[in-house]
All heavy atoms as TSV, in Angstrom:
chain	resi	resn	atom	element	x	y	z
A	1	MET	N	N	-20.477	-22.993	-5.457
A	1	MET	CA	C	-19.225	-22.504	-5.888
A	1	MET	C	C	-18.237	-22.549	-4.677
A	1	MET	O	O	-18.512	-21.934	-3.633
A	1	MET	CB	C	-19.384	-21.064	-6.384
A	1	MET	CG	C	-18.054	-20.341	-6.789
A	1	MET	SD	S	-18.505	-18.796	-7.293
A	1	MET	CE	C	-17.082	-18.226	-8.018
A	2	ARG	N	N	-17.157	-23.100	-4.787
A	2	ARG	CA	C	-16.138	-23.190	-3.706
A	2	ARG	C	C	-15.193	-22.070	-3.854
A	2	ARG	O	O	-14.714	-21.766	-4.958
A	2	ARG	CB	C	-15.432	-24.449	-3.819
A	2	ARG	CG	C	-16.287	-25.713	-3.469
A	2	ARG	CD	C	-15.459	-26.873	-3.426
A	2	ARG	NE	N	-15.008	-26.954	-2.028
A	2	ARG	CZ	C	-14.595	-28.071	-1.537
A	2	ARG	NH1	N	-14.513	-29.204	-2.264
A	2	ARG	NH2	N	-14.120	-28.198	-0.217
A	3	ARG	N	N	-14.810	-21.536	-2.721
A	3	ARG	CA	C	-13.700	-20.408	-2.651
A	3	ARG	C	C	-12.740	-20.832	-1.706
A	3	ARG	O	O	-12.944	-21.525	-0.788
A	3	ARG	CB	C	-14.398	-19.084	-2.176
A	3	ARG	CG	C	-15.531	-18.557	-3.011
A	3	ARG	CD	C	-15.103	-18.046	-4.405
A	3	ARG	NE	N	-14.086	-17.146	-4.281
A	3	ARG	CZ	C	-13.870	-15.988	-4.953
A	3	ARG	NH1	N	-14.842	-15.664	-5.776
A	3	ARG	NH2	N	-12.916	-15.259	-4.827
A	4	THR	N	N	-11.519	-20.297	-1.836
A	4	THR	CA	C	-10.399	-20.719	-0.914
A	4	THR	C	C	-9.950	-19.366	-0.268
A	4	THR	O	O	-9.814	-18.281	-0.960
A	4	THR	CB	C	-9.215	-21.165	-1.789
A	4	THR	OG1	O	-9.660	-22.422	-2.482
A	4	THR	CG2	C	-7.999	-21.492	-0.935
A	5	LEU	N	N	-9.763	-19.529	0.968
A	5	LEU	CA	C	-9.252	-18.337	1.799
A	5	LEU	C	C	-7.915	-18.650	2.295
A	5	LEU	O	O	-7.770	-19.658	3.043
A	5	LEU	CB	C	-10.346	-18.101	2.982
A	5	LEU	CG	C	-9.832	-17.072	3.978
A	5	LEU	CD1	C	-9.764	-15.620	3.266
A	5	LEU	CD2	C	-10.755	-17.030	5.155
A	6	LYS	N	N	-7.016	-17.854	1.963
A	6	LYS	CA	C	-5.616	-17.987	2.437
A	6	LYS	C	C	-5.506	-17.339	3.751
A	6	LYS	O	O	-5.849	-16.152	3.998
A	6	LYS	CB	C	-4.673	-17.338	1.491
A	6	LYS	CG	C	-3.125	-17.499	1.886
A	6	LYS	CD	C	-2.204	-17.018	0.930
A	6	LYS	CE	C	-0.767	-17.097	1.284
A	6	LYS	NZ	N	0.114	-16.559	0.350
A	7	ILE	N	N	-4.998	-18.054	4.786
A	7	ILE	CA	C	-4.748	-17.526	6.171
A	7	ILE	C	C	-3.353	-17.549	6.334
A	7	ILE	O	O	-2.571	-18.687	6.434
A	7	ILE	CB	C	-5.546	-18.272	7.240
A	7	ILE	CG1	C	-7.002	-18.207	6.893
A	7	ILE	CG2	C	-5.167	-17.771	8.584
A	7	ILE	CD1	C	-7.882	-18.981	7.838
A	8	SER	N	N	-2.681	-16.452	6.658
A	8	SER	CA	C	-1.273	-16.295	6.771
A	8	SER	C	C	-0.948	-14.977	7.454
A	8	SER	O	O	-1.773	-14.142	7.472
A	8	SER	CB	C	-0.511	-16.449	5.421
A	8	SER	OG	O	0.899	-16.465	5.541
A	9	LEU	N	N	0.270	-14.807	7.949
A	9	LEU	CA	C	0.658	-13.532	8.567
A	9	LEU	C	C	1.847	-12.930	7.751
A	9	LEU	O	O	2.734	-13.700	7.439
A	9	LEU	CB	C	0.949	-13.709	10.024
A	9	LEU	CG	C	-0.173	-13.852	10.948
A	9	LEU	CD1	C	0.256	-14.094	12.392
A	9	LEU	CD2	C	-1.004	-12.513	10.950
A	10	ASP	N	N	1.781	-11.740	7.499
A	10	ASP	CA	C	2.917	-10.927	6.897
A	10	ASP	C	C	2.823	-9.529	7.310
A	10	ASP	O	O	1.749	-9.082	7.758
A	10	ASP	CB	C	2.969	-11.180	5.390
A	10	ASP	CG	C	4.312	-10.912	4.794
A	10	ASP	OD1	O	5.217	-10.541	5.638
A	10	ASP	OD2	O	4.397	-11.027	3.496
A	11	PHE	N	N	4.006	-8.802	7.126
A	11	PHE	CA	C	3.936	-7.387	7.498
A	11	PHE	C	C	2.857	-6.617	6.733
A	11	PHE	O	O	2.686	-6.663	5.570
A	11	PHE	CB	C	5.243	-6.857	7.190
A	11	PHE	CG	C	5.534	-5.315	7.515
A	11	PHE	CD1	C	5.450	-4.919	8.877
A	11	PHE	CD2	C	5.636	-4.394	6.564
A	11	PHE	CE1	C	5.566	-3.538	9.224
A	11	PHE	CE2	C	5.779	-3.053	6.822
A	11	PHE	CZ	C	5.710	-2.690	8.174
A	12	LEU	N	N	2.053	-5.892	7.464
A	12	LEU	CA	C	0.915	-5.003	6.948
A	12	LEU	C	C	-0.123	-5.918	6.223
A	12	LEU	O	O	-0.955	-5.339	5.502
A	12	LEU	CB	C	1.403	-4.018	6.059
A	12	LEU	CG	C	2.359	-2.879	6.830
A	12	LEU	CD1	C	2.745	-1.810	5.806
A	12	LEU	CD2	C	1.641	-2.234	7.936
A	13	ALA	N	N	-0.161	-7.157	6.472
A	13	ALA	CA	C	-1.205	-8.007	5.991
A	13	ALA	C	C	-1.853	-8.831	7.079
A	13	ALA	O	O	-1.062	-9.636	7.800
A	13	ALA	CB	C	-0.688	-8.913	4.859
A	14	GLY	N	N	-3.072	-8.700	7.340
A	14	GLY	CA	C	-3.705	-9.495	8.433
A	14	GLY	C	C	-3.774	-10.942	8.045
A	14	GLY	O	O	-3.351	-11.338	6.916
A	15	PRO	N	N	-4.262	-11.686	8.967
A	15	PRO	CA	C	-4.382	-13.169	8.628
A	15	PRO	C	C	-5.224	-13.570	7.464
A	15	PRO	O	O	-5.067	-14.525	6.791
A	15	PRO	CB	C	-4.766	-13.755	9.955
A	15	PRO	CG	C	-5.479	-12.686	10.714
A	15	PRO	CD	C	-4.749	-11.422	10.266
A	16	LEU	N	N	-6.278	-12.787	7.279
A	16	LEU	CA	C	-7.259	-12.988	6.151
A	16	LEU	C	C	-6.656	-12.247	4.827
A	16	LEU	O	O	-6.768	-11.019	4.794
A	16	LEU	CB	C	-8.641	-12.472	6.460
A	16	LEU	CG	C	-9.256	-13.072	7.686
A	16	LEU	CD1	C	-10.621	-12.381	7.911
A	16	LEU	CD2	C	-9.488	-14.591	7.599
A	17	TRP	N	N	-6.102	-13.019	4.017
A	17	TRP	CA	C	-5.390	-12.459	2.863
A	17	TRP	C	C	-6.571	-12.070	1.787
A	17	TRP	O	O	-7.392	-12.886	1.469
A	17	TRP	CB	C	-4.486	-13.367	2.171
A	17	TRP	CG	C	-3.150	-13.241	2.954
A	17	TRP	CD1	C	-3.056	-13.416	4.393
A	17	TRP	CD2	C	-1.880	-13.171	2.449
A	17	TRP	NE1	N	-1.744	-13.209	4.649
A	17	TRP	CE2	C	-0.940	-13.232	3.556
A	17	TRP	CE3	C	-1.320	-12.969	1.189
A	17	TRP	CZ2	C	0.399	-13.046	3.368
A	17	TRP	CZ3	C	-0.003	-12.943	1.034
A	17	TRP	CH2	C	0.892	-12.899	2.112
A	18	LYS	N	N	-6.449	-10.778	1.450
A	18	LYS	CA	C	-7.374	-10.261	0.469
A	18	LYS	C	C	-6.795	-9.996	-0.835
A	18	LYS	O	O	-5.880	-9.224	-0.926
A	18	LYS	CB	C	-7.973	-8.928	1.068
A	18	LYS	CG	C	-8.590	-9.158	2.429
A	18	LYS	CD	C	-8.959	-7.861	3.071
A	18	LYS	CE	C	-9.580	-8.109	4.455
A	18	LYS	NZ	N	-9.934	-6.830	5.113
A	19	GLY	N	N	-7.344	-10.767	-1.900
A	19	GLY	CA	C	-6.648	-10.629	-3.155
A	19	GLY	C	C	-7.435	-10.080	-4.299
A	19	GLY	O	O	-6.972	-9.962	-5.423
A	20	GLU	N	N	-8.743	-9.683	-3.979
A	20	GLU	CA	C	-9.566	-9.208	-4.967
A	20	GLU	C	C	-9.915	-7.697	-4.747
A	20	GLU	O	O	-10.194	-7.385	-3.530
A	20	GLU	CB	C	-10.880	-9.938	-5.018
A	20	GLU	CG	C	-10.606	-11.423	-5.408
A	20	GLU	CD	C	-11.856	-12.175	-5.703
A	20	GLU	OE1	O	-12.897	-11.540	-6.120
A	20	GLU	OE2	O	-11.945	-13.372	-5.535
A	21	PHE	N	N	-9.880	-6.922	-5.620
A	21	PHE	CA	C	-10.187	-5.551	-5.568
A	21	PHE	C	C	-11.701	-5.306	-6.067
A	21	PHE	O	O	-12.018	-5.495	-7.099
A	21	PHE	CB	C	-9.310	-4.696	-6.474
A	21	PHE	CG	C	-9.311	-3.126	-6.138
A	21	PHE	CD1	C	-8.752	-2.765	-5.049
A	21	PHE	CD2	C	-9.878	-2.383	-7.101
A	21	PHE	CE1	C	-8.849	-1.322	-4.822
A	21	PHE	CE2	C	-10.001	-0.971	-6.751
A	21	PHE	CZ	C	-9.445	-0.494	-5.599
A	22	ILE	N	N	-12.417	-5.150	-5.040
A	22	ILE	CA	C	-14.005	-5.002	-5.251
A	22	ILE	C	C	-14.478	-3.754	-4.596
A	22	ILE	O	O	-14.188	-3.476	-3.348
A	22	ILE	CB	C	-14.725	-6.257	-4.602
A	22	ILE	CG1	C	-14.175	-7.528	-5.212
A	22	ILE	CG2	C	-16.211	-6.087	-4.784
A	22	ILE	CD1	C	-14.602	-8.786	-4.499
A	23	ASP	N	N	-15.271	-2.975	-5.270
A	23	ASP	CA	C	-15.984	-1.736	-4.695
A	23	ASP	C	C	-14.886	-0.851	-4.119
A	23	ASP	O	O	-15.141	-0.315	-2.965
A	23	ASP	CB	C	-17.015	-2.135	-3.692
A	23	ASP	CG	C	-18.164	-2.959	-4.323
A	23	ASP	OD1	O	-18.455	-2.722	-5.388
A	23	ASP	OD2	O	-18.753	-3.764	-3.550
A	24	GLY	N	N	-13.793	-0.596	-4.690
A	24	GLY	CA	C	-12.807	0.380	-4.180
A	24	GLY	C	C	-11.974	-0.153	-3.039
A	24	GLY	O	O	-11.203	0.610	-2.394
A	25	GLY	N	N	-11.966	-1.391	-2.703
A	25	GLY	CA	C	-11.159	-1.979	-1.650
A	25	GLY	C	C	-10.771	-3.438	-1.781
A	25	GLY	O	O	-11.372	-4.047	-2.611
A	26	THR	N	N	-9.808	-3.832	-1.145
A	26	THR	CA	C	-9.437	-5.235	-1.189
A	26	THR	C	C	-10.380	-6.162	-0.456
A	26	THR	O	O	-10.830	-5.784	0.652
A	26	THR	CB	C	-8.062	-5.535	-0.864
A	26	THR	OG1	O	-7.828	-4.993	0.461
A	26	THR	CG2	C	-6.966	-4.797	-1.724
A	27	ARG	N	N	-10.735	-7.353	-0.980
A	27	ARG	CA	C	-11.608	-8.191	-0.277
A	27	ARG	C	C	-11.143	-9.651	-0.537
A	27	ARG	O	O	-10.319	-9.910	-1.400
A	27	ARG	CB	C	-13.010	-8.118	-0.947
A	27	ARG	CG	C	-13.615	-6.670	-1.031
A	27	ARG	CD	C	-14.287	-6.445	0.253
A	27	ARG	NE	N	-14.969	-5.156	0.175
A	27	ARG	CZ	C	-14.570	-4.024	0.550
A	27	ARG	NH1	N	-13.374	-3.908	1.072
A	27	ARG	NH2	N	-15.322	-2.891	0.490
A	28	THR	N	N	-11.771	-10.583	0.179
A	28	THR	CA	C	-11.445	-12.020	0.012
A	28	THR	C	C	-12.249	-12.480	-1.185
A	28	THR	O	O	-11.872	-13.529	-1.690
A	28	THR	CB	C	-11.734	-12.795	1.234
A	28	THR	OG1	O	-13.195	-12.751	1.454
A	28	THR	CG2	C	-10.866	-12.325	2.391
A	29	GLY	N	N	-13.319	-11.945	-1.380
A	29	GLY	CA	C	-14.255	-12.381	-2.398
A	29	GLY	C	C	-15.284	-13.314	-1.911
A	29	GLY	O	O	-16.073	-13.898	-2.575
A	30	ILE	N	N	-15.304	-13.527	-0.579
A	30	ILE	CA	C	-16.226	-14.407	0.107
A	30	ILE	C	C	-17.161	-13.489	0.916
A	30	ILE	O	O	-16.704	-12.959	1.973
A	30	ILE	CB	C	-15.485	-15.421	1.034
A	30	ILE	CG1	C	-14.535	-16.224	0.149
A	30	ILE	CG2	C	-16.529	-16.393	1.690
A	30	ILE	CD1	C	-13.514	-17.129	0.934
A	31	PRO	N	N	-18.335	-13.216	0.583
A	31	PRO	CA	C	-19.214	-12.180	1.213
A	31	PRO	C	C	-19.340	-12.473	2.699
A	31	PRO	O	O	-19.446	-11.543	3.439
A	31	PRO	CB	C	-20.560	-12.442	0.412
A	31	PRO	CG	C	-20.119	-12.861	-0.913
A	31	PRO	CD	C	-18.939	-13.803	-0.643
A	32	ALA	N	N	-19.502	-13.756	3.135
A	32	ALA	CA	C	-19.712	-14.070	4.552
A	32	ALA	C	C	-18.513	-13.557	5.351
A	32	ALA	O	O	-18.733	-13.182	6.564
A	32	ALA	CB	C	-19.901	-15.504	4.753
A	33	ILE	N	N	-17.382	-13.512	4.771
A	33	ILE	CA	C	-16.156	-12.966	5.485
A	33	ILE	C	C	-15.977	-11.462	5.284
A	33	ILE	O	O	-15.836	-10.689	6.233
A	33	ILE	CB	C	-14.919	-13.699	4.995
A	33	ILE	CG1	C	-14.986	-15.183	5.520
A	33	ILE	CG2	C	-13.655	-13.113	5.501
A	33	ILE	CD1	C	-13.950	-16.035	4.930
A	34	ASP	N	N	-16.175	-10.964	4.052
A	34	ASP	CA	C	-16.062	-9.591	3.765
A	34	ASP	C	C	-17.043	-8.653	4.459
A	34	ASP	O	O	-16.842	-7.549	4.741
A	34	ASP	CB	C	-16.054	-9.440	2.252
A	34	ASP	CG	C	-14.839	-9.954	1.544
A	34	ASP	OD1	O	-13.773	-10.156	2.194
A	34	ASP	OD2	O	-15.060	-10.318	0.277
A	35	ASN	N	N	-18.203	-9.272	4.742
A	35	ASN	CA	C	-19.409	-8.375	5.220
A	35	ASN	C	C	-19.475	-8.505	6.840
A	35	ASN	O	O	-20.397	-7.989	7.316
A	35	ASN	CB	C	-20.667	-8.802	4.586
A	35	ASN	CG	C	-20.638	-8.471	3.105
A	35	ASN	OD1	O	-20.038	-7.572	2.681
A	35	ASN	ND2	N	-21.340	-9.402	2.357
A	36	ASP	N	N	-18.602	-9.208	7.456
A	36	ASP	CA	C	-18.656	-9.443	8.910
A	36	ASP	C	C	-17.736	-8.438	9.531
A	36	ASP	O	O	-16.520	-8.510	9.533
A	36	ASP	CB	C	-18.092	-10.883	9.171
A	36	ASP	CG	C	-18.330	-11.230	10.709
A	36	ASP	OD1	O	-18.185	-10.294	11.548
A	36	ASP	OD2	O	-18.563	-12.393	10.936
A	37	ALA	N	N	-18.345	-7.316	10.080
A	37	ALA	CA	C	-17.612	-6.248	10.764
A	37	ALA	C	C	-16.696	-6.701	11.901
A	37	ALA	O	O	-15.617	-6.229	11.989
A	37	ALA	CB	C	-18.544	-5.199	11.107
A	38	ALA	N	N	-17.263	-7.588	12.693
A	38	ALA	CA	C	-16.469	-8.073	13.836
A	38	ALA	C	C	-15.214	-8.854	13.392
A	38	ALA	O	O	-14.196	-8.638	13.999
A	38	ALA	CB	C	-17.319	-8.983	14.787
A	39	LEU	N	N	-15.318	-9.723	12.421
A	39	LEU	CA	C	-14.235	-10.415	11.801
A	39	LEU	C	C	-13.218	-9.513	11.238
A	39	LEU	O	O	-12.033	-9.706	11.414
A	39	LEU	CB	C	-14.710	-11.417	10.817
A	39	LEU	CG	C	-13.702	-12.487	10.286
A	39	LEU	CD1	C	-13.008	-13.215	11.385
A	39	LEU	CD2	C	-14.337	-13.417	9.356
A	40	GLN	N	N	-13.646	-8.494	10.482
A	40	GLN	CA	C	-12.732	-7.526	9.912
A	40	GLN	C	C	-11.973	-6.715	10.945
A	40	GLN	O	O	-10.778	-6.511	10.828
A	40	GLN	CB	C	-13.465	-6.614	8.956
A	40	GLN	CG	C	-14.106	-7.414	7.722
A	40	GLN	CD	C	-13.181	-8.143	6.983
A	40	GLN	OE1	O	-12.037	-7.638	6.641
A	40	GLN	NE2	N	-13.431	-9.361	6.606
A	41	ALA	N	N	-12.662	-6.420	12.088
A	41	ALA	CA	C	-11.991	-5.647	13.136
A	41	ALA	C	C	-10.885	-6.497	13.794
A	41	ALA	O	O	-9.848	-6.012	14.104
A	41	ALA	CB	C	-13.046	-5.211	14.216
A	42	LEU	N	N	-11.218	-7.762	13.974
A	42	LEU	CA	C	-10.348	-8.753	14.554
A	42	LEU	C	C	-9.104	-8.925	13.637
A	42	LEU	O	O	-8.018	-8.866	14.051
A	42	LEU	CB	C	-10.939	-10.051	14.879
A	42	LEU	CG	C	-10.026	-11.165	15.507
A	42	LEU	CD1	C	-9.531	-10.612	16.888
A	42	LEU	CD2	C	-10.890	-12.462	15.766
A	43	ASN	N	N	-9.342	-8.996	12.384
A	43	ASN	CA	C	-8.323	-9.145	11.343
A	43	ASN	C	C	-7.382	-7.903	11.411
A	43	ASN	O	O	-6.173	-8.059	11.399
A	43	ASN	CB	C	-8.908	-9.313	9.999
A	43	ASN	CG	C	-7.833	-9.472	8.889
A	43	ASN	OD1	O	-7.076	-10.472	8.926
A	43	ASN	ND2	N	-7.775	-8.584	8.034
A	44	ASP	N	N	-7.984	-6.719	11.565
A	44	ASP	CA	C	-7.143	-5.449	11.557
A	44	ASP	C	C	-6.299	-5.428	12.836
A	44	ASP	O	O	-5.201	-4.984	12.829
A	44	ASP	CB	C	-7.979	-4.309	11.472
A	44	ASP	CG	C	-8.838	-4.041	10.073
A	44	ASP	OD1	O	-8.309	-4.781	9.189
A	44	ASP	OD2	O	-9.684	-3.392	10.047
A	45	GLN	N	N	-6.872	-5.858	14.005
A	45	GLN	CA	C	-6.173	-5.902	15.300
A	45	GLN	C	C	-5.009	-6.826	15.205
A	45	GLN	O	O	-3.861	-6.509	15.725
A	45	GLN	CB	C	-7.074	-6.238	16.362
A	45	GLN	CG	C	-8.061	-5.223	16.730
A	45	GLN	CD	C	-8.996	-5.699	17.831
A	45	GLN	OE1	O	-9.112	-6.984	18.108
A	45	GLN	NE2	N	-9.713	-4.795	18.440
A	46	ILE	N	N	-5.174	-7.972	14.672
A	46	ILE	CA	C	-4.105	-8.935	14.464
A	46	ILE	C	C	-3.031	-8.337	13.594
A	46	ILE	O	O	-1.778	-8.521	13.904
A	46	ILE	CB	C	-4.645	-10.294	14.071
A	46	ILE	CG1	C	-5.569	-10.917	15.049
A	46	ILE	CG2	C	-3.490	-11.238	13.716
A	46	ILE	CD1	C	-6.329	-12.197	14.602
A	47	CYS	N	N	-3.386	-7.749	12.602
A	47	CYS	CA	C	-2.444	-7.181	11.555
A	47	CYS	C	C	-1.573	-6.135	12.262
A	47	CYS	O	O	-0.363	-6.167	12.078
A	47	CYS	CB	C	-3.186	-6.626	10.423
A	47	CYS	SG	S	-2.137	-5.784	9.241
A	48	GLU	N	N	-2.209	-5.329	13.074
A	48	GLU	CA	C	-1.429	-4.310	13.687
A	48	GLU	C	C	-0.567	-4.744	14.746
A	48	GLU	O	O	0.645	-4.357	14.719
A	48	GLU	CB	C	-2.491	-3.238	14.364
A	48	GLU	CG	C	-1.881	-2.005	15.054
A	48	GLU	CD	C	-2.855	-1.165	15.636
A	48	GLU	OE1	O	-3.995	-0.960	15.073
A	48	GLU	OE2	O	-2.666	-0.637	16.752
A	49	LEU	N	N	-0.993	-5.763	15.488
A	49	LEU	CA	C	-0.064	-6.337	16.490
A	49	LEU	C	C	0.988	-7.088	15.833
A	49	LEU	O	O	2.276	-6.840	16.282
A	49	LEU	CB	C	-0.962	-7.305	17.383
A	49	LEU	CG	C	-0.089	-8.079	18.403
A	49	LEU	CD1	C	0.395	-7.056	19.525
A	49	LEU	CD2	C	-1.022	-9.105	19.232
A	50	TYR	N	N	0.859	-7.910	14.901
A	50	TYR	CA	C	1.888	-8.656	14.252
A	50	TYR	C	C	2.970	-7.709	13.565
A	50	TYR	O	O	4.128	-7.912	13.703
A	50	TYR	CB	C	1.336	-9.615	13.210
A	50	TYR	CG	C	2.360	-10.504	12.546
A	50	TYR	CD1	C	2.829	-11.644	13.281
A	50	TYR	CD2	C	2.870	-10.214	11.281
A	50	TYR	CE1	C	3.851	-12.461	12.655
A	50	TYR	CE2	C	3.810	-11.061	10.747
A	50	TYR	CZ	C	4.307	-12.127	11.401
A	50	TYR	OH	O	5.270	-12.935	10.845
A	51	SER	N	N	2.429	-6.733	12.913
A	51	SER	CA	C	3.319	-5.758	12.260
A	51	SER	C	C	4.116	-4.957	13.172
A	51	SER	O	O	5.206	-4.514	12.826
A	51	SER	CB	C	2.539	-4.781	11.349
A	51	SER	OG	O	1.790	-5.531	10.282
A	52	SER	N	N	3.655	-4.709	14.330
A	52	SER	CA	C	4.325	-3.965	15.361
A	52	SER	C	C	5.622	-4.744	15.885
A	52	SER	O	O	6.525	-4.067	16.517
A	52	SER	CB	C	3.516	-3.657	16.630
A	52	SER	OG	O	3.297	-4.784	17.419
A	53	TYR	N	N	5.756	-6.018	15.591
A	53	TYR	CA	C	7.053	-6.760	15.955
A	53	TYR	C	C	8.107	-6.600	15.066
A	53	TYR	O	O	9.263	-6.930	15.315
A	53	TYR	CB	C	6.618	-8.303	16.006
A	53	TYR	CG	C	5.709	-8.566	17.064
A	53	TYR	CD1	C	4.719	-9.550	16.883
A	53	TYR	CD2	C	5.849	-8.121	18.318
A	53	TYR	CE1	C	3.743	-9.917	17.864
A	53	TYR	CE2	C	4.951	-8.523	19.372
A	53	TYR	CZ	C	3.887	-9.288	19.171
A	53	TYR	OH	O	3.023	-9.692	20.036
A	54	TYR	N	N	7.969	-5.888	13.883
A	54	TYR	CA	C	8.992	-5.637	12.947
A	54	TYR	C	C	9.667	-4.291	13.392
A	54	TYR	O	O	9.015	-3.387	13.751
A	54	TYR	CB	C	8.476	-5.312	11.515
A	54	TYR	CG	C	8.170	-6.707	10.891
A	54	TYR	CD1	C	6.820	-7.285	10.896
A	54	TYR	CD2	C	9.067	-7.322	10.083
A	54	TYR	CE1	C	6.567	-8.488	10.376
A	54	TYR	CE2	C	8.793	-8.553	9.496
A	54	TYR	CZ	C	7.613	-9.119	9.635
A	54	TYR	OH	O	7.315	-10.317	8.905
A	55	GLU	N	N	10.957	-4.337	13.400
A	55	GLU	CA	C	11.736	-3.136	13.778
A	55	GLU	C	C	12.734	-2.915	12.624
A	55	GLU	O	O	13.304	-3.733	12.009
A	55	GLU	CB	C	12.553	-3.402	15.036
A	55	GLU	CG	C	11.682	-3.706	16.216
A	55	GLU	CD	C	12.489	-3.935	17.471
A	55	GLU	OE1	O	13.708	-3.678	17.454
A	55	GLU	OE2	O	11.857	-4.476	18.429
A	56	PHE	N	N	12.721	-1.540	12.345
A	56	PHE	CA	C	13.562	-1.101	11.104
A	56	PHE	C	C	14.792	-0.367	11.640
A	56	PHE	O	O	14.802	0.347	12.597
A	56	PHE	CB	C	12.699	-0.249	10.182
A	56	PHE	CG	C	11.684	-0.998	9.593
A	56	PHE	CD1	C	10.403	-0.903	10.179
A	56	PHE	CD2	C	11.750	-1.787	8.438
A	56	PHE	CE1	C	9.300	-1.590	9.708
A	56	PHE	CE2	C	10.717	-2.406	7.876
A	56	PHE	CZ	C	9.481	-2.377	8.505
A	57	ASP	N	N	15.994	-0.733	10.906
A	57	ASP	CA	C	17.243	-0.148	11.380
A	57	ASP	C	C	17.566	-0.554	12.764
A	57	ASP	O	O	17.977	0.317	13.611
A	57	ASP	CB	C	17.372	1.276	11.030
A	57	ASP	CG	C	17.220	1.688	9.667
A	57	ASP	OD1	O	17.832	0.863	8.756
A	57	ASP	OD2	O	16.666	2.680	9.336
A	58	SER	N	N	17.370	-1.825	13.105
A	58	SER	CA	C	17.491	-2.295	14.477
A	58	SER	C	C	18.378	-3.474	14.441
A	58	SER	O	O	18.310	-4.357	13.545
A	58	SER	CB	C	16.151	-2.585	15.048
A	58	SER	OG	O	16.214	-3.113	16.364
A	59	HIS	N	N	19.178	-3.762	15.505
A	59	HIS	CA	C	20.013	-4.940	15.599
A	59	HIS	C	C	20.917	-5.179	14.434
A	59	HIS	O	O	21.016	-6.364	13.891
A	59	HIS	CB	C	19.081	-6.195	15.875
A	59	HIS	CG	C	18.359	-6.202	17.200
A	59	HIS	ND1	N	17.186	-5.439	17.331
A	59	HIS	CD2	C	18.717	-6.695	18.346
A	59	HIS	CE1	C	16.723	-5.631	18.607
A	59	HIS	NE2	N	17.641	-6.293	19.262
A	60	ASP	N	N	21.383	-4.049	13.925
A	60	ASP	CA	C	22.335	-4.050	12.697
A	60	ASP	C	C	21.691	-4.758	11.477
A	60	ASP	O	O	22.325	-5.313	10.661
A	60	ASP	CB	C	23.682	-4.858	13.059
A	60	ASP	CG	C	24.459	-4.054	14.105
A	60	ASP	OD1	O	24.436	-2.809	14.050
A	60	ASP	OD2	O	25.010	-4.759	14.936
A	61	GLN	N	N	20.425	-4.551	11.341
A	61	GLN	CA	C	19.698	-5.112	10.184
A	61	GLN	C	C	18.792	-4.073	9.718
A	61	GLN	O	O	18.220	-3.176	10.470
A	61	GLN	CB	C	18.781	-6.324	10.618
A	61	GLN	CG	C	19.787	-7.541	11.039
A	61	GLN	CD	C	18.899	-8.685	11.339
A	61	GLN	OE1	O	17.790	-8.867	10.887
A	61	GLN	NE2	N	19.550	-9.725	12.104
A	62	ALA	N	N	18.392	-4.019	8.365
A	62	ALA	CA	C	17.496	-3.163	7.831
A	62	ALA	C	C	16.105	-3.434	8.393
A	62	ALA	O	O	15.260	-2.462	8.732
A	62	ALA	CB	C	17.474	-3.260	6.339
A	63	CYS	N	N	15.670	-4.653	8.554
A	63	CYS	CA	C	14.420	-4.989	9.046
A	63	CYS	C	C	14.509	-6.198	9.907
A	63	CYS	O	O	15.054	-7.344	9.410
A	63	CYS	CB	C	13.487	-5.380	7.883
A	63	CYS	SG	S	11.768	-5.874	8.453
A	64	TRP	N	N	14.232	-6.157	11.143
A	64	TRP	CA	C	14.427	-7.242	12.189
A	64	TRP	C	C	13.036	-7.577	12.783
A	64	TRP	O	O	12.228	-6.668	13.080
A	64	TRP	CB	C	15.294	-6.754	13.201
A	64	TRP	CG	C	15.625	-7.782	14.251
A	64	TRP	CD1	C	16.369	-8.881	14.226
A	64	TRP	CD2	C	15.275	-7.696	15.632
A	64	TRP	NE1	N	16.432	-9.574	15.313
A	64	TRP	CE2	C	15.788	-8.859	16.307
A	64	TRP	CE3	C	14.459	-6.873	16.366
A	64	TRP	CZ2	C	15.446	-9.089	17.625
A	64	TRP	CZ3	C	14.226	-7.054	17.731
A	64	TRP	CH2	C	14.766	-8.207	18.388
A	65	PHE	N	N	12.678	-8.845	12.847
A	65	PHE	CA	C	11.491	-9.328	13.549
A	65	PHE	C	C	11.746	-9.642	14.994
A	65	PHE	O	O	12.546	-10.616	15.239
A	65	PHE	CB	C	10.900	-10.580	12.824
A	65	PHE	CG	C	9.575	-10.954	13.330
A	65	PHE	CD1	C	8.446	-10.305	13.011
A	65	PHE	CD2	C	9.500	-12.023	14.202
A	65	PHE	CE1	C	7.114	-10.636	13.553
A	65	PHE	CE2	C	8.278	-12.407	14.716
A	65	PHE	CZ	C	7.117	-11.739	14.357
A	66	ASN	N	N	11.143	-8.912	15.884
A	66	ASN	CA	C	11.331	-9.192	17.289
A	66	ASN	C	C	10.489	-10.313	17.816
A	66	ASN	O	O	9.295	-10.184	17.961
A	66	ASN	CB	C	11.006	-7.993	18.094
A	66	ASN	CG	C	11.292	-8.044	19.544
A	66	ASN	OD1	O	11.576	-9.037	20.076
A	66	ASN	ND2	N	11.252	-6.924	20.226
A	67	GLU	N	N	11.082	-11.504	17.989
A	67	GLU	CA	C	10.269	-12.697	18.378
A	67	GLU	C	C	10.087	-12.809	19.860
A	67	GLU	O	O	9.218	-13.485	20.194
A	67	GLU	CB	C	11.057	-13.996	17.977
A	67	GLU	CG	C	11.249	-14.113	16.497
A	67	GLU	CD	C	12.033	-15.326	16.108
A	67	GLU	OE1	O	12.271	-16.166	16.953
A	67	GLU	OE2	O	12.501	-15.443	14.939
A	68	GLU	N	N	10.615	-11.919	20.631
A	68	GLU	CA	C	10.329	-11.909	21.952
A	68	GLU	C	C	9.055	-11.215	22.374
A	68	GLU	O	O	8.306	-11.478	23.231
A	68	GLU	CB	C	11.452	-11.125	22.786
A	68	GLU	CG	C	12.732	-11.829	22.717
A	68	GLU	CD	C	13.829	-11.062	23.378
A	68	GLU	OE1	O	13.671	-10.067	24.091
A	68	GLU	OE2	O	14.974	-11.393	23.203
């Protein structure tokens, strides 16, 4: 069975996009990825870092992405 993993970045979403609600949480639906604690920790770190670049009510905009 083939599964597709979407990798992308967005505010409050890490690079591993989780679209399935399984066992009370969101998952990719791919056990090798969902059960890898180190990979999940890295995903969370990337999400936190990327999301920190968003600034609200800054630069005369409601939401501004700081590319610097």
